[in-house]
C-alpha positions in Angstrom: 263.7 197.4 74.2 264.3 196.6 77.8 267.3 198.9 77.9 265.3 201.7 76.4 262.6 201.3 79.1 265.3 201.4 81.8 266.9 204.5 80.3 263.5 206.1 80.3 262.8 205.1 83.9 266.2 206.5 84.9 265.8 209.8 83.1 265.7 213.1 85.0 262.1 213.8 84.1 260.9 210.4 85.4 262.9 210.7 88.6 261.4 214.2 89.1 257.9 212.9 88.5 258.4 210.0 90.9 259.4 212.5 93.7 256.4 214.7 93.0 254.0 211.8 92.9 255.4 210.6 96.3 254.9 214.0 97.8 251.4 214.3 96.3 250.6 210.8 97.8 251.8 212.2 101.2 249.4 215.2 100.9 246.6 212.9 99.9 247.3 210.7 103.0 247.4 213.7 105.3 244.0 214.8 104.0 242.6 211.3 104.4 243.8 211.1 108.0 242.4 214.5 108.8 245.9 216.1 109.2 247.2 213.5 111.6 250.7 214.4 113.0 252.2 211.2 111.7 251.0 211.9 108.1 253.9 214.1 107.0 253.9 214.4 103.2 257.8 214.3 103.2 257.8 210.7 104.5 256.0 209.1 101.5 258.1 211.2 99.2 261.3 209.9 100.8 260.0 206.3 100.7 258.9 206.4 97.1 262.2 208.1 96.0 264.3 205.6 98.0 262.5 202.6 96.5 262.7 204.1 93.0 266.5 204.8 93.0 267.2 201.4 94.6 265.1 199.4 92.2 266.4 201.3 89.2 270.0 201.3 90.5 270.3 205.1 90.2 273.3 206.8 91.8 272.3 209.4 94.5 274.3 212.1 92.6 272.2 211.4 89.5 269.0 211.6 91.5 270.1 214.8 93.2 270.9 216.3 89.8 267.5 215.2 88.4 265.6 216.8 91.2 267.6 220.1 91.3 264.5 222.0 90.2 262.8 221.0 93.5 265.9 222.0 95.5 266.0 225.4 93.7 262.5 226.2 95.0 263.5 225.6 98.6 265.1 229.0 98.7 262.1 231.0 97.5 259.8 228.9 99.7 261.9 229.7 102.8 261.8 233.4 101.9 258.0 233.2 101.5 257.8 232.3 105.2 258.6 236.0 105.9 255.1 236.9 104.6 253.2 235.5 107.6 255.9 237.0 109.9 255.3 240.4 108.4 251.6 240.1 109.2 252.6 239.2 112.8 255.3 241.9 113.2 253.4 243.7 116.0 253.6 240.5 118.1 257.4 241.0 118.3 257.0 243.8 120.7 258.6 242.9 124.0 259.6 239.5 122.7 262.9 240.3 120.9 265.3 239.9 123.8 263.7 236.6 125.0 263.7 235.4 121.4 267.4 236.0 120.8 268.4 234.5 124.2 266.3 231.4 123.5 267.7 231.0 120.0 271.3 231.2 121.2 270.7 229.0 124.2 268.9 226.4 122.0 271.7 226.4 119.4 274.4 225.9 122.0 272.4 223.1 123.7 271.7 221.4 120.4 275.4 221.4 119.3 276.9 220.4 122.7 274.4 217.7 123.6 274.6 216.1 120.1 278.4 215.9 120.3 278.5 214.7 123.9 275.8 212.0 123.5 277.5 210.7 120.3 280.8 210.6 122.2 279.3 208.8 125.1 277.8 206.2 122.7 281.2 205.5 121.2 280.9 207.5 117.9 284.1 208.7 116.3 285.0 212.4 115.8 283.8 212.4 112.2 280.3 211.3 113.2 280.3 213.8 116.1 281.1 216.6 113.7 278.3 215.4 111.4 275.8 215.4 114.2 276.8 218.9 115.5 274.8 220.7 112.8 271.6 218.6 113.0 269.3 221.4 114.0 270.2 223.7 111.1 268.3 223.7 107.9 269.6 221.1 105.4 271.6 223.3 103.1 273.3 225.0 106.1 274.0 221.7 107.8 275.6 220.3 104.7 277.9 223.3 104.2 278.9 223.5 107.9 279.6 219.8 108.1 281.8 220.0 105.1 283.7 222.8 106.7 284.1 220.8 110.0 285.3 217.7 108.2 282.1 215.6 108.8 280.0 213.7 106.2 277.7 216.1 104.4 275.3 213.6 102.9 274.8 212.0 106.4 274.3 215.5 107.8 271.4 216.0 105.4 269.9 212.7 106.5 270.1 213.8 110.2 268.7 217.2 109.5 265.7 215.9 107.6 265.1 213.0 110.0 265.2 215.2 113.0 263.0 217.7 111.2 260.3 215.1 110.6 260.4 213.6 114.1 260.2 217.0 115.7 257.4 218.1 113.4 255.5 215.0 114.6 256.1 215.1 118.3 256.9 218.7 119.1 253.3 220.2 119.1 252.1 217.4 121.4 255.2 217.8 123.7 254.5 221.6 123.9 250.8 220.8 124.8 252.0 218.4 127.5 254.3 221.1 128.9 251.4 223.6 128.8 253.2 226.1 126.7 250.4 228.2 125.3 252.2 231.2 123.9 251.9 230.8 120.2 255.1 232.8 119.6 257.1 230.5 121.9 255.5 227.4 120.4 256.4 228.4 116.8 259.9 229.5 117.8 260.7 226.2 119.5 259.5 224.1 116.7 261.1 226.1 113.9 264.5 226.2 115.8 264.5 222.4 115.9 262.6 221.1 112.9 263.2 224.0 110.4 261.2 224.0 107.2 259.3 220.8 107.9 258.2 222.0 111.3 257.4 225.5 110.1 255.2 224.0 107.4 253.2 222.1 110.0 252.9 225.0 112.4 251.7 227.3 109.6 248.9 224.9 108.9 247.8 224.9 112.6 248.1 228.6 113.3 249.5 231.6 111.4 251.3 233.1 114.4 252.9 229.8 115.2 253.9 229.3 111.6 255.3 232.9 111.4 257.5 232.4 114.4 258.6 229.0 113.3 259.9 230.5 110.1 261.7 233.1 112.2 263.1 230.5 114.5 264.3 228.4 111.6 266.3 231.4 110.1 267.7 232.6 113.4 268.7 229.2 114.5 270.5 228.5 111.2 272.4 231.8 111.7 273.2 231.1 115.3 274.5 227.6 114.6 276.6 228.8 111.7 278.3 231.3 114.0 278.5 229.0 117.1 279.7 225.8 115.5 283.2 227.1 114.6 283.6 228.5 118.1 282.4 225.5 119.9 284.4 223.2 117.7 287.6 224.7 119.2 286.5 223.4 122.6 284.7 220.2 121.6 287.1 218.7 119.1 
């Protein structure tokens, strides 16, 4: 009987439900706190999933396979970010060149500083390569890290962790720096915290959300092109 219950608890359907319940709990918490910056729905989902697979002694590969349905919808959700951008297309006028320069400069800064800081703190080359892709979206970071010879699962952790932290502190930081242009605010957050940041900015303002989605996509493209080139110099 006990073994049957454990098998049921470890089944793909149960693991999928646990993840969805964790995310729904995060949404409830965000509503209850009035949309507080710290109340990111992803955090409770990660915590609940981590506790569940630890207590049930589930391998991460099995959990990843069980939640493949959620991962599948990340692609369409990312594409859906183009809808608010289409509505804001007229706001791209006169902003294309600064936008492209900012994305490339940001990608170079992200890659180089991550490697140099890790090196200064005594990290080995494998960890440096893993950190180099931290500003890209999670699927891109995993693929790039695998190509570089880093640790793909750890790259996913860095990408998600930085996305959450940036989504929490970036809007307040931009306010402190008195950056009022909604296009620049969205672009900055999207380039650093990708989908998680874009989701938050979209809730605050449609223009910021649209440019955050654009920043996320362009930043992932820039990092994909720049990492192999910079790797020739950095490693």
